RODO-2510 file (C-alpha; in nm, 4 decimals, decimal comma):
residues 594
     n   res          X          Y          Z
     1     m    -7,1613    -1,2251   -11,3681
     2     l    -6,9354    -1,0984   -11,6498
     3     k    -6,6948    -0,9572   -11,3937
     4     q    -6,6873    -1,2946   -11,2172
     5     l    -6,6116    -1,4804   -11,5432
     6     s    -6,3401    -1,2276   -11,6287
     7     l    -6,1826    -1,2761   -11,2882
     8     q    -6,1965    -1,6532   -11,3298
     9     r    -6,0193    -1,6286   -11,6678
    10     i    -5,7443    -1,4146   -11,5165
    11     l    -5,6995    -1,6592   -11,2299
    12     c    -5,6847    -1,9517   -11,4711
    13     k    -5,4246    -1,7744   -11,6852
    14     t    -5,2225    -1,6897   -11,3782
    15     l    -5,2388    -2,0489   -11,2528
    16     l    -5,1336    -2,1761   -11,5958
    17     l    -4,8331    -1,9435   -11,6050
    18     i    -4,7293    -2,0394   -11,2539
    19     i    -4,7516    -2,4064   -11,3470
    20     c    -4,5340    -2,3346   -11,6502
    21     f    -4,2683    -2,1860   -11,4235
    22     t    -4,1310    -2,5264   -11,3304
    23     f    -3,7679    -2,5594   -11,2290
    24     l    -3,5365    -2,7310   -11,4747
    25     q    -3,2518    -2,9363   -11,3355
    26     p    -2,9129    -2,8462   -11,4897
    27     s    -2,8819    -3,1977   -11,6352
    28     v    -3,2200    -3,1645   -11,8097
    29     y    -3,1258    -2,8213   -11,9386
    30     a    -2,7970    -2,9617   -12,0682
    31     q    -2,9792    -3,2315   -12,2637
    32     t    -3,1995    -2,9740   -12,4355
    33     n    -2,9026    -2,7668   -12,5479
    34     s    -2,6224    -3,0156   -12,6161
    35     s    -2,6829    -3,0192   -12,9912
    36     a    -2,6905    -2,6391   -13,0084
    37     f    -2,3161    -2,6212   -12,9385
    38     e    -2,2527    -2,8105   -13,2614
    39     t    -2,3733    -2,5138   -13,4676
    40     i    -2,1231    -2,2696   -13,3155
    41     k    -1,8116    -2,1970   -13,5166
    42     n    -1,4676    -2,1240   -13,3715
    43     r    -1,5467    -2,2577   -13,0258
    44     t    -1,2653    -2,1900   -12,7802
    45     w    -1,2037    -2,3475   -12,4395
    46     w    -1,1150    -2,0184   -12,2732
    47     k    -1,4443    -1,8653   -12,3834
    48     e    -1,6454    -2,1557   -12,2467
    49     g    -1,4489    -2,2017   -11,9258
    50     i    -1,5304    -2,0610   -11,5820
    51     v    -1,2242    -1,9177   -11,4055
    52     y    -1,1908    -1,9492   -11,0284
    53     q    -0,9322    -1,7223   -10,8677
    54     i    -0,7332    -1,8597   -10,5752
    55     y    -0,5448    -1,6272   -10,3433
    56     p    -0,2903    -1,8861   -10,2222
    57     r    -0,1844    -1,7043    -9,9058
    58     s    -0,5401    -1,7242    -9,7741
    59     f    -0,6824    -2,0445    -9,9231
    60     k    -0,5577    -2,3358    -9,7092
    61     d    -0,2542    -2,3799    -9,4807
    62     s    -0,1040    -2,7291    -9,4662
    63     n     0,1821    -2,6866    -9,2183
    64     g     0,0483    -2,4656    -8,9388
    65     d     0,2506    -2,1526    -9,0096
    66     g    -0,0677    -1,9529    -9,0657
    67     i    -0,0010    -1,8988    -9,4358
    68     g    -0,1827    -2,0753    -9,7168
    69     d     0,0387    -2,2868    -9,9414
    70     l     0,0484    -2,5166   -10,2421
    71     k    -0,0031    -2,8354   -10,0419
    72     g    -0,3067    -2,6708    -9,8895
    73     i    -0,4525    -2,6129   -10,2360
    74     i    -0,3675    -2,9710   -10,3326
    75     s    -0,5664    -3,0970   -10,0326
    76     k    -0,8730    -2,9158   -10,1662
    77     l    -0,8614    -3,0208   -10,5314
    78     d    -1,1748    -3,2315   -10,4977
    79     y    -1,3582    -2,9271   -10,3622
    80     l    -1,2511    -2,7305   -10,6706
    81     k    -1,3733    -3,0141   -10,8908
    82     s    -1,7086    -3,0160   -10,7100
    83     l    -1,7641    -2,6497   -10,7992
    84     g    -1,7766    -2,7289   -11,1694
    85     i    -1,5146    -2,4666   -11,2561
    86     d    -1,2777    -2,5216   -11,5504
    87     v    -0,9798    -2,2962   -11,4802
    88     v    -0,7882    -2,1877   -11,1709
    89     w    -0,6173    -1,8499   -11,1765
    90     l    -0,3437    -1,8536   -10,9151
    91     n    -0,2098    -1,5286   -10,7724
    92     p     0,1738    -1,5061   -10,7706
    93     i     0,3544    -1,7938   -10,5998
    94     y     0,7075    -1,6977   -10,7100
    95     a     1,0009    -1,6235   -10,4794
    96     s     0,9327    -1,2874   -10,3162
    97     p     1,0178    -1,0836   -10,0044
    98     n     0,6420    -1,0236    -9,9923
    99     d     0,6346    -0,6456    -9,9772
   100     d     0,3164    -0,6510   -10,1867
   101     n     0,1918    -1,0045   -10,1176
   102     g     0,3916    -1,1712   -10,3926
   103     y     0,3598    -0,9049   -10,6613
   104     d     0,7230    -0,8139   -10,5933
   105     i     0,9117    -1,1037   -10,7478
   106     s     1,2735    -1,1816   -10,6607
   107     g     1,2911    -1,5087   -10,8556
   108     y     1,0591    -1,5766   -11,1490
   109     k     1,1544    -1,9441   -11,1784
   110     n     1,1372    -2,0235   -10,8087
   111     i     0,8553    -2,0803   -10,5593
   112     m     0,8074    -1,8615   -10,2514
   113     k     0,9352    -2,0661    -9,9562
   114     e     0,6192    -1,9985    -9,7559
   115     f     0,4177    -2,1588   -10,0359
   116     g     0,6299    -2,4709   -10,0794
   117     t     0,8562    -2,6147   -10,3471
   118     m     0,8625    -2,6652   -10,7222
   119     e     0,7780    -3,0304   -10,6552
   120     d     0,4621    -2,9114   -10,4806
   121     f     0,3784    -2,6980   -10,7823
   122     d     0,4257    -2,9915   -11,0177
   123     l     0,1901    -3,2014   -10,8046
   124     l    -0,0647    -2,9217   -10,8010
   125     l    -0,0571    -2,8848   -11,1779
   126     k    -0,0842    -3,2613   -11,2244
   127     g    -0,3749    -3,2829   -10,9784
   128     l    -0,5635    -3,0041   -11,1522
   129     h    -0,5141    -3,1560   -11,4953
   130     q    -0,6270    -3,4975   -11,3674
   131     r    -0,9538    -3,3279   -11,2730
   132     n    -0,9785    -3,1517   -11,6108
   133     i    -0,9073    -2,8128   -11,4536
   134     k    -0,6628    -2,5816   -11,6282
   135     l    -0,4166    -2,3469   -11,4561
   136     v    -0,3554    -1,9805   -11,5348
   137     m    -0,0504    -1,8172   -11,3762
   138     d    -0,0337    -1,4538   -11,2695
   139     m     0,2808    -1,3024   -11,4251
   140     v     0,4100    -0,9703   -11,2952
   141     l     0,5997    -0,8210   -11,5876
   142     n     0,5835    -0,4456   -11,5302
   143     h     0,8156    -0,4590   -11,2291
   144     s     1,0221    -0,6931   -11,0146
   145     s     1,1339    -0,6886   -10,6532
   146     d     1,4315    -0,4712   -10,5600
   147     e     1,5729    -0,7969   -10,4189
   148     h     1,5786    -0,9606   -10,7617
   149     q     1,9342    -1,0303   -10,8763
   150     w     1,8738    -0,8161   -11,1850
   151     f     1,8105    -0,5100   -10,9705
   152     k     2,0963    -0,5831   -10,7314
   153     e     2,3261    -0,5847   -11,0322
   154     s     2,1546    -0,2865   -11,1913
   155     k     2,2067    -0,0568   -10,8965
   156     s     2,5655    -0,1700   -10,8287
   157     s     2,7175     0,0538   -11,0974
   158     r     2,6216     0,2604   -11,3990
   159     t     2,8241     0,0334   -11,6259
   160     n     2,6824    -0,2970   -11,5030
   161     p     2,5336    -0,5098   -11,7864
   162     y     2,2020    -0,5125   -11,6017
   163     r     2,1875    -0,1360   -11,5560
   164     n     1,9322    -0,0852   -11,8316
   165     y     1,7034    -0,3607   -11,7091
   166     y     1,5398    -0,0773   -11,5094
   167     h     1,4671     0,2924   -11,5548
   168     w     1,7328     0,5217   -11,4028
   169     w     1,7599     0,9007   -11,3846
   170     p     2,1104     1,0415   -11,3123
   171     a     2,0945     1,2825   -11,0170
   172     e     2,3301     1,5276   -11,1902
   173     n     2,0466     1,5947   -11,4357
   174     g     1,8407     1,7414   -11,1525
   175     t     1,5121     1,6212   -11,0082
   176     p     1,3334     1,3693   -11,2327
   177     t     1,0159     1,4639   -11,4130
   178     p     0,7401     1,3946   -11,1570
   179     r     0,5722     1,0583   -11,1713
   180     y     0,2943     0,9318   -10,9440
   181     s     0,3329     0,6103   -10,7417
   182     f     0,0307     0,4064   -10,6370
   183     f     0,1824     0,2685   -10,3172
   184     d     0,4545     0,5139   -10,2137
   185     i     0,3915     0,7037    -9,8892
   186     n     0,4573     1,0320   -10,0715
   187     n     0,3148     0,9085   -10,4030
   188     n     0,6560     0,9736   -10,5588
   189     a     0,7533     0,7146   -10,8205
   190     w     1,1225     0,8128   -10,8230
   191     k     1,3439     0,6715   -10,5466
   192     y     1,6948     0,8077   -10,4930
   193     d     1,9707     0,5488   -10,4565
   194     a     2,3070     0,6765   -10,3316
   195     t     2,5080     0,3829   -10,4681
   196     t     2,5217     0,5368   -10,8159
   197     n     2,3780     0,8810   -10,7360
   198     a     2,0642     0,8145   -10,9384
   199     y     1,6876     0,7698   -10,9113
   200     y     1,5007     0,4563   -11,0169
   201     l     1,1363     0,4409   -11,1257
   202     h     0,8677     0,2526   -10,9314
   203     y     0,5033     0,3001   -11,0266
   204     f     0,4109     0,0869   -10,7271
   205     s     0,6064     0,0253   -10,4024
   206     q     0,9667     0,1423   -10,3589
   207     k     1,0506    -0,2281   -10,3490
   208     q     0,8944    -0,2788   -10,6937
   209     p     1,1237    -0,1095   -10,9471
   210     d     0,9779    -0,0941   -11,2988
   211     l     1,1408    -0,3110   -11,5633
   212     n     1,2768    -0,1361   -11,8714
   213     w     1,0980    -0,2973   -12,1645
   214     e     1,2960    -0,0792   -12,4031
   215     n     1,5828    -0,3206   -12,3422
   216     s     1,5673    -0,6185   -12,5824
   217     k     1,7843    -0,8291   -12,3483
   218     l     1,5305    -0,7802   -12,0702
   219     r     1,2509    -0,8829   -12,3037
   220     s     1,4377    -1,1983   -12,4039
   221     e     1,4812    -1,2921   -12,0394
   222     v     1,1097    -1,2437   -11,9771
   223     y     1,0140    -1,4556   -12,2780
   224     d     1,2492    -1,7284   -12,1572
   225     m     1,0782    -1,7209   -11,8172
   226     m     0,7346    -1,7460   -11,9782
   227     k     0,8466    -2,0489   -12,1806
   228     f     0,9755    -2,2101   -11,8588
   229     w     0,6246    -2,2150   -11,7117
   230     l     0,4420    -2,2889   -12,0354
   231     d     0,6703    -2,5858   -12,0986
   232     k     0,5724    -2,7138   -11,7564
   233     g     0,2186    -2,7305   -11,8907
   234     i     0,0366    -2,4289   -11,7508
   235     d    -0,2641    -2,3248   -11,9574
   236     g    -0,2596    -1,9480   -11,9501
   237     i    -0,1078    -1,6219   -11,8373
   238     r    -0,2612    -1,3196   -11,6701
   239     m    -0,0481    -1,0153   -11,7489
   240     d    -0,0429    -0,8120   -11,4280
   241     a    -0,0331    -0,4324   -11,4802
   242     f     0,1131    -0,4890   -11,8261
   243     q    -0,0635    -0,1916   -11,9813
   244     y     0,1928     0,0197   -11,7899
   245     a     0,5023    -0,1643   -11,9207
   246     s     0,5834     0,0736   -12,2060
   247     k     0,7010     0,4193   -12,0965
   248     d     0,7642     0,7382   -12,2877
   249     v     1,1317     0,7543   -12,1938
   250     s     1,1595     1,1178   -12,2982
   251     w     0,9796     1,1676   -11,9639
   252     p     0,7483     1,4537   -12,0645
   253     k     0,5820     1,6606   -11,7949
   254     y     0,2186     1,5689   -11,7384
   255     p    -0,0522     1,8272   -11,6591
   256     e    -0,1466     1,8951   -11,2997
   257     g    -0,3922     1,6384   -11,1658
   258     y    -0,2978     1,3743   -11,4246
   259     e    -0,2988     1,1068   -11,1523
   260     k    -0,6782     1,1329   -11,1400
   261     n    -0,6861     0,9841   -11,4892
   262     i    -0,3749     0,7742   -11,4531
   263     i    -0,4465     0,5122   -11,7199
   264     k    -0,4624     0,7820   -11,9859
   265     y    -0,1029     0,8786   -11,9056
   266     y     0,0461     0,5512   -11,7827
   267     g    -0,1409     0,2975   -11,9931
   268     m    -0,0895     0,1883   -12,3518
   269     g     0,2585     0,3410   -12,3883
   270     p     0,4250     0,4056   -12,7243
   271     n     0,5753     0,0597   -12,7751
   272     l     0,3286    -0,1615   -12,5909
   273     h     0,1872    -0,3224   -12,9043
   274     k     0,5345    -0,3784   -13,0413
   275     y     0,6236    -0,5733   -12,7273
   276     l     0,3003    -0,7743   -12,7310
   277     k     0,3334    -0,8694   -13,0964
   278     e     0,6921    -0,9736   -13,0345
   279     m     0,5842    -1,1732   -12,7275
   280     n     0,3049    -1,3399   -12,9208
   281     k     0,5356    -1,4417   -13,2028
   282     a     0,8160    -1,5600   -12,9762
   283     v     0,6067    -1,7338   -12,7102
   284     i     0,2273    -1,7230   -12,6995
   285     s     0,1550    -1,8405   -13,0541
   286     k     0,3471    -2,1616   -12,9866
   287     y     0,1044    -2,2763   -12,7135
   288     n    -0,2726    -2,3300   -12,6882
   289     v    -0,3195    -2,0965   -12,3934
   290     m    -0,5399    -1,8116   -12,2767
   291     t    -0,3768    -1,4722   -12,2252
   292     v    -0,5467    -1,2063   -12,0195
   293     a    -0,4608    -0,8367   -12,0278
   294     e    -0,5089    -0,6840   -11,6824
   295     g    -0,6464    -0,3465   -11,7770
   296     a    -0,7707    -0,2441   -12,1183
   297     g    -0,6452     0,1081   -12,1720
   298     s    -0,8753     0,4065   -12,1316
   299     t    -1,1065     0,3501   -12,4291
   300     l    -1,2951     0,0685   -12,5996
   301     a    -1,0630     0,1112   -12,8973
   302     d    -0,7627     0,0558   -12,6694
   303     a    -0,9131    -0,2700   -12,5475
   304     h    -0,9709    -0,3963   -12,8999
   305     t    -0,6123    -0,3264   -12,9994
   306     l    -0,5034    -0,5611   -12,7202
   307     v    -0,7295    -0,8588   -12,7842
   308     d    -0,8859    -0,8615   -13,1310
   309     e    -0,7840    -1,1825   -13,3049
   310     d    -0,6273    -1,0167   -13,6064
   311     r    -0,3965    -0,8163   -13,3769
   312     k    -0,2059    -1,1310   -13,2742
   313     e    -0,1368    -0,9997   -12,9249
   314     l    -0,3545    -1,1245   -12,6342
   315     n    -0,6989    -1,2825   -12,6357
   316     m    -0,8998    -1,1502   -12,3416
   317     a    -0,9507    -0,8020   -12,1937
   318     y    -0,9927    -0,7592   -11,8186
   319     h    -1,1221    -0,4043   -11,7911
   320     f    -1,1850    -0,2116   -11,4684
   321     e    -1,4700     0,0230   -11,5540
   322     i    -1,7198    -0,1927   -11,3640
   323     m    -1,4848    -0,1849   -11,0642
   324     d    -1,4930     0,1945   -11,0618
   325     i    -1,8661     0,1791   -10,9955
   326     g    -1,9603     0,1145   -10,6352
   327     n    -1,6487     0,2506   -10,4645
   328     d    -1,8590     0,4868   -10,2532
   329     p    -1,9747     0,3309    -9,9225
   330     k    -2,3001     0,5270    -9,9639
   331     g    -2,3917     0,3115   -10,2620
   332     y    -2,4013     0,3211   -10,6395
   333     n    -2,6444     0,3769   -10,9242
   334     l    -2,7627     0,0509   -11,0821
   335     v    -2,8277     0,2338   -11,4097
   336     d    -2,4562     0,3154   -11,4296
   337     l    -2,3723    -0,0512   -11,3783
   338     k    -2,6187    -0,1634   -11,6460
   339     k    -2,4996     0,0925   -11,8974
   340     t    -2,1358    -0,0016   -11,8427
   341     f    -2,1987    -0,3740   -11,8885
   342     t    -2,4052    -0,2951   -12,1973
   343     k    -2,1482    -0,0583   -12,3480
   344     w    -1,8707    -0,3154   -12,3242
   345     d    -2,0866    -0,6005   -12,4481
   346     s    -2,2015    -0,3974   -12,7482
   347     s    -1,8455    -0,3101   -12,8409
   348     f    -1,7298    -0,6717   -12,8180
   349     a    -2,0356    -0,8349   -12,9714
   350     k    -1,8591    -0,9303   -13,2942
   351     q    -1,4876    -0,8908   -13,2239
   352     g    -1,2671    -0,9558   -12,9234
   353     w    -1,3532    -1,1153   -12,5892
   354     l    -1,4036    -0,9949   -12,2318
   355     a    -1,3580    -1,1200   -11,8787
   356     i    -1,6700    -1,0809   -11,6619
   357     f    -1,6151    -1,0290   -11,2893
   358     l    -1,7278    -0,8369   -10,9825
   359     a    -1,4419    -0,9176   -10,7442
   360     n    -1,0759    -1,0079   -10,7216
   361     h    -0,7873    -0,9695   -10,4757
   362     d    -0,7672    -0,5913   -10,5299
   363     v    -1,1261    -0,4937   -10,4438
   364     p    -1,3818    -0,5568   -10,1662
   365     r    -1,6024    -0,8634   -10,1431
   366     m    -1,8680    -0,8452   -10,4125
   367     v    -2,1610    -0,8977   -10,1743
   368     s    -2,0439    -0,6037    -9,9623
   369     k    -1,9781    -0,3761   -10,2597
   370     y    -2,2630    -0,4538   -10,4983
   371     g    -2,5084    -0,6436   -10,2788
   372     d    -2,6364    -0,6225    -9,9222
   373     d    -2,4172    -0,7997    -9,6675
   374     s    -2,6672    -0,7688    -9,3819
   375     d    -2,7771    -1,0947    -9,2201
   376     e    -3,1181    -1,0541    -9,3824
   377     y    -3,0100    -1,0198    -9,7446
   378     r    -2,6515    -1,1416    -9,7716
   379     t    -2,7526    -1,4839    -9,9039
   380     a    -3,0049    -1,3546   -10,1569
   381     s    -2,7866    -1,0734   -10,2888
   382     s    -2,4827    -1,3014   -10,3089
   383     k    -2,6802    -1,5442   -10,5252
   384     l    -2,8084    -1,2582   -10,7408
   385     l    -2,4562    -1,1340   -10,8101
   386     t    -2,3452    -1,4864   -10,8946
   387     t    -2,6371    -1,5044   -11,1372
   388     l    -2,5280    -1,1813   -11,3041
   389     i    -2,1707    -1,3030   -11,3547
   390     m    -2,2796    -1,6413   -11,4884
   391     t    -2,5377    -1,5059   -11,7333
   392     m    -2,3331    -1,2340   -11,9043
   393     r    -2,1378    -1,2756   -12,2280
   394     g    -1,7663    -1,3165   -12,1615
   395     t    -1,5524    -1,5516   -11,9537
   396     p    -1,6612    -1,5462   -11,5872
   397     f    -1,3832    -1,4805   -11,3354
   398     y    -1,5008    -1,5752   -10,9871
   399     y    -1,3090    -1,5000   -10,6678
   400     n    -1,2552    -1,7705   -10,4048
   401     g    -1,4981    -1,7472   -10,1147
   402     d    -1,7658    -1,5567   -10,3028
   403     e    -1,9414    -1,8876   -10,3654
   404     l    -1,9970    -1,8974    -9,9871
   405     g    -2,1178    -1,5393    -9,9648
   406     m    -1,8049    -1,4285    -9,7788
   407     a    -1,8271    -1,0596    -9,6868
   408     n    -1,5966    -0,7713    -9,5901
   409     i    -1,4317    -0,8125    -9,2506
   410     k    -1,4389    -0,4344    -9,1828
   411     f    -1,1298    -0,3851    -8,9665
   412     e    -1,1505    -0,1145    -8,6995
   413     k    -0,7757    -0,0439    -8,6498
   414     i    -0,4868     0,0250    -8,8840
   415     e    -0,2898    -0,2404    -8,6955
   416     d    -0,5239    -0,5071    -8,8338
   417     y    -0,4385    -0,4270    -9,1947
   418     k    -0,1633    -0,6065    -9,3853
   419     d    -0,2067    -0,4468    -9,7273
   420     l     0,0708    -0,2110    -9,8311
   421     a    -0,1715     0,0198   -10,0149
   422     t    -0,3841     0,0802    -9,7048
   423     i    -0,0902     0,1110    -9,4648
   424     n     0,1064     0,3587    -9,6773
   425     a    -0,2011     0,5673    -9,7569
   426     y    -0,2691     0,5898    -9,3824
   427     k     0,0909     0,6975    -9,3158
   428     h     0,0604     0,9590    -9,5912
   429     l    -0,2492     1,1119    -9,4292
   430     l    -0,0952     1,0928    -9,0845
   431     a     0,2143     1,2810    -9,2005
   432     k    -0,0028     1,5529    -9,3543
   433     g    -0,2212     1,5787    -9,0435
   434     e    -0,5348     1,4801    -9,2343
   435     d    -0,8413     1,2864    -9,1182
   436     t    -0,7318     0,9269    -9,0583
   437     k    -1,0600     0,8376    -8,8871
   438     a    -1,2615     0,9013    -9,2034
   439     f    -0,9990     0,7117    -9,4022
   440     l    -1,0285     0,4035    -9,1799
   441     e    -1,4051     0,4176    -9,2020
   442     k    -1,3843     0,4039    -9,5818
   443     q    -1,1254     0,1230    -9,5697
   444     k    -1,3821    -0,0943    -9,3940
   445     f    -1,5605    -0,0860    -9,7272
   446     i    -1,2884    -0,0503    -9,9889
   447     s    -0,9645    -0,2051    -9,8581
   448     r    -0,8071    -0,4914   -10,0501
   449     d    -0,7654    -0,6838    -9,7235
   450     n    -1,1409    -0,7436    -9,7224
   451     t    -1,0970    -1,0112    -9,9891
   452     r    -0,7747    -1,1474    -9,8438
   453     t    -0,9053    -1,2873    -9,5175
   454     p    -0,8717    -1,6675    -9,4930
   455     f    -1,1092    -1,8987    -9,6735
   456     q    -1,3807    -2,0307    -9,4433
   457     w    -1,3815    -2,4107    -9,4550
   458     d    -1,5695    -2,5006    -9,1372
   459     a    -1,6738    -2,3801    -8,7914
   460     t    -1,3659    -2,5060    -8,6079
   461     t    -1,0910    -2,2769    -8,4783
   462     n    -0,9595    -2,0440    -8,7516
   463     a    -1,2336    -2,1621    -8,9888
   464     g    -1,0354    -2,4745    -9,0720
   465     f    -0,7826    -2,2602    -9,2581
   466     t    -0,4885    -2,3279    -9,0246
   467     n    -0,4036    -2,4863    -8,6901
   468     g    -0,1543    -2,2056    -8,6334
   469     t    -0,1969    -1,8286    -8,6086
   470     p    -0,3418    -1,6932    -8,9356
   471     w    -0,1346    -1,4268    -9,1108
   472     i    -0,4412    -1,1995    -9,1154
   473     k    -0,7554    -1,2095    -8,9027
   474     i    -1,0457    -1,4344    -8,9982
   475     n    -1,3933    -1,2936    -9,0492
   476     p    -1,5925    -1,3629    -8,7292
   477     n    -1,8904    -1,4847    -8,9312
   478     y    -1,7036    -1,8045    -9,0263
   479     k    -1,9102    -2,0139    -8,7851
   480     s    -2,2192    -1,9639    -8,9986
   481     v    -2,0583    -1,8979    -9,3385
   482     n    -1,8383    -2,1912    -9,4360
   483     v    -1,8093    -2,4851    -9,6750
   484     q    -1,9036    -2,7543    -9,4238
   485     i    -2,2397    -2,5943    -9,3389
   486     e    -2,3236    -2,4871    -9,6919
   487     e    -2,2498    -2,8215    -9,8547
   488     k    -2,5252    -2,9732    -9,6392
   489     d    -2,7781    -2,6967    -9,7088
   490     p    -2,9486    -2,7366   -10,0492
   491     n    -3,0467    -2,3666   -10,0413
   492     s    -2,6995    -2,2339    -9,9612
   493     e    -2,4967    -1,9929   -10,1702
   494     l    -2,2492    -2,2737   -10,2413
   495     n    -2,5062    -2,5130   -10,3828
   496     y    -2,6682    -2,2332   -10,5808
   497     f    -2,3278    -2,1534   -10,7313
   498     k    -2,2844    -2,5149   -10,8412
   499     k    -2,6286    -2,5166   -11,0056
   500     i    -2,5835    -2,1897   -11,1943
   501     v    -2,2364    -2,3005   -11,3110
   502     a    -2,3839    -2,6231   -11,4511
   503     i    -2,6593    -2,4272   -11,6253
   504     r    -2,4159    -2,1849   -11,7849
   505     k    -2,1874    -2,4596   -11,9105
   506     s    -2,4807    -2,6325   -12,0779
   507     s    -2,6135    -2,3178   -12,2450
   508     p    -2,4750    -2,1865   -12,5760
   509     a    -2,6908    -1,8765   -12,5291
   510     l    -2,5326    -1,7872   -12,1947
   511     i    -2,1797    -1,8321   -12,3301
   512     y    -2,1952    -1,7079   -12,6891
   513     g    -2,5442    -1,5640   -12,7261
   514     t    -2,6575    -1,2141   -12,8135
   515     y    -2,7234    -0,9863   -12,5169
   516     k    -3,0194    -0,7458   -12,5183
   517     i    -3,1089    -0,5154   -12,2310
   518     f    -3,4594    -0,3916   -12,1448
   519     d    -3,5801    -0,1043   -11,9263
   520     v    -3,2278     0,0336   -11,8954
   521     e    -3,3282     0,3365   -11,6854
   522     n    -3,5010     0,1300   -11,4169
   523     p    -3,3107     0,2106   -11,0926
   524     h    -3,3777    -0,1258   -10,9254
   525     v    -3,4233    -0,4028   -11,1837
   526     y    -3,1744    -0,5364   -11,4373
   527     c    -3,3546    -0,7228   -11,7164
   528     y    -3,1917    -0,8761   -12,0255
   529     t    -3,2094    -1,1675   -12,2664
   530     r    -2,9417    -1,3935   -12,4098
   531     s    -3,0133    -1,5613   -12,7422
   532     q    -2,8333    -1,8182   -12,9546
   533     g    -3,0147    -1,9900   -13,2393
   534     k    -3,3444    -2,1233   -13,1033
   535     e    -3,2323    -2,0932   -12,7413
   536     k    -3,3422    -1,7823   -12,5536
   537     v    -3,2883    -1,6966   -12,1880
   538     l    -3,4428    -1,4150   -11,9844
   539     v    -3,2672    -1,2826   -11,6725
   540     i    -3,4423    -1,0567   -11,4211
   541     l    -3,2491    -0,9222   -11,1205
   542     n    -3,3928    -0,7107   -10,8396
   543     f    -3,1030    -0,5014   -10,7076
   544     s    -3,2912    -0,3719   -10,4050
   545     s    -3,3866    -0,4664   -10,0497
   546     k    -3,7580    -0,4297   -10,1185
   547     g    -4,0184    -0,6304   -10,3040
   548     i    -4,1043    -0,5038   -10,6519
   549     s    -4,3886    -0,5710   -10,8896
   550     y    -4,2089    -0,5593   -11,2224
   551     s    -4,3694    -0,5240   -11,5641
   552     i    -4,1903    -0,7390   -11,8218
   553     d    -4,1455    -0,5789   -12,1624
   554     n    -4,4256    -0,6788   -12,4011
   555     n    -4,1686    -0,7753   -12,6640
   556     i    -4,0631    -1,0653   -12,4403
   557     n    -4,2999    -1,3579   -12,4839
   558     i    -4,3104    -1,5310   -12,1469
   559     k    -4,5747    -1,7822   -12,2489
   560     h    -4,4545    -2,1298   -12,1482
   561     a    -4,1438    -1,9786   -11,9838
   562     q    -3,9659    -2,2137   -11,7462
   563     v    -3,7637    -2,1123   -11,4419
   564     v    -3,4103    -2,2362   -11,4879
   565     a    -3,2754    -2,0798   -11,1694
   566     s    -3,4045    -1,8610   -10,8891
   567     n    -3,2621    -1,7655   -10,5531
   568     y    -3,6103    -1,7890   -10,3991
   569     k    -3,8754    -2,0579   -10,4284
   570     g    -4,1397    -1,9640   -10,6809
   571     a    -4,1930    -1,6741   -10,9154
   572     a    -4,5508    -1,5502   -10,9133
   573     i    -4,6612    -1,3744   -11,2318
   574     l    -4,9775    -1,2164   -11,3647
   575     e    -4,9867    -1,1513   -11,7379
   576     q    -4,6580    -0,9625   -11,8103
   577     r    -4,5877    -0,8771   -11,4470
   578     i    -4,3656    -1,0587   -11,1990
   579     n    -4,3532    -1,0068   -10,8243
   580     l    -3,9885    -0,9944   -10,7202
   581     k    -3,8759    -1,0460   -10,3643
   582     p    -3,5850    -0,8396   -10,2241
   583     w    -3,2646    -0,9227   -10,4164
   584     q    -3,4454    -1,1871   -10,6178
   585     s    -3,2856    -1,3218   -10,9327
   586     v    -3,4747    -1,5353   -11,1829
   587     v    -3,3467    -1,6998   -11,4992
   588     f    -3,6084    -1,8210   -11,7477
   589     k    -3,5800    -2,0497   -12,0464
   590     l    -3,8143    -1,8934   -12,3018
   591     n    -4,0194    -2,0597   -12,5707
   592     e    -3,7960    -2,1369   -12,8718
   593     t    -4,0354    -1,9494   -13,1017
   594     n    -3,9567    -1,6153   -12,9301
***
């Protein structure tokens, strides 16, 4: 009899807790938290905004040439508005011969012809602003194209006024001190040019000579270019590869194998902070804009020197340590991921600000890298990863197409690839007689082209991206993974994205709140809280393809907890234990007294 009563009590408690796990609509959640924002000091739009990255070449083609363009983006402005995002980060759209998909700029104040005209850009900017969406431009300031007029002049003679806009090494001084190139077939960053019997420096492609920031005239030209775009009304700048801009021009010899720790030797050069402070004073401080440092040096201290407010340089660090986890097709250790997120959050808890992201144009699709892109779990794991991004402290940067659960295309042949990095690495291995088959197998997982396939709008020919021949192949799964289908499905990745975005934007705790991790060594579950004032949120993520019965830390009071978001229906609990389905993510609003 006593056992029966005990069992009845447990069942009643369980039923009560399940009843308490009701789903809050984003609008209801917003109402409960609207006043909490009023207590936060020094609120900043770029901390509260959600950034959506558009890769223009692959977003939407308007004229049938198979290449995405500005008019294509303009035609989809209402879609962007429907997502709830606040900021668009646009990859380079400047005049370029396109050796590295626009990151080799031949005209900083002109638009690439394939993308349209300056009039198109003005209409795009106006359309975004009319929808209360800001625009961040990607500025490539470490290097230009070798077809830029500056470089044409620079290489014409040693006495040309533009000679010192780039780094040159006279051939009569012998072979230059070795420097590693990321994209060169031979990984040699010095290219001989017979015109003046000298070598020029290129950390990236041979067609991307590095600018000489030691030259004050060059810096003035760059600042003038930045003002050109800021005066047009853009809202921010992403500084591509800028941590490499300052070089030690005494060209010391680096130890053997230095390229394995390249940021230590290439990043944060001797005059980088001098240039950034000068740039801030001359340009950035005169506008209310966000400035993002691509890369953050090789230490936490480096990152702080770039973005801490009292430094008067930039205002947001975009570090790559998370990206270094998960590069092995065999998988990654969740504990490493948790510890890395936690390390960076702890360091920036009181000073500085971070970008939070799991994908961009230089890495694989997030669901293929960090989730499970099988038909069975692609949707659930995609939603889980979206939940992680939208519930961490920092400004979320979200890559176009991830809201649909777009996955790696996994090309079989080198001929299918368009990315310079993949093609030149393949040629390098081929020349050395090394294993190209193993290389191609890894590229299916890691190649940058995986995130550059066209955006999947609908199930018509070419996924609605173009009525011409697309510049790169379209993922065959577009007939089942596309905007048209997902907009109609209330349980789709797209509609989940919209809900979690609305929840984040209404929650001071998710934007500014303290982050606390629990059970850090658990190899499958990521559990943490976010707290701001009386608001407290609990996030539980099952990073595995199996169901797990998870014991919630006793220090977390889940009494009266309410489910704010979940990628499955229901969240069954018993006392302090929750039964998680494969790749399940659950966000709880906790009792204010916790």
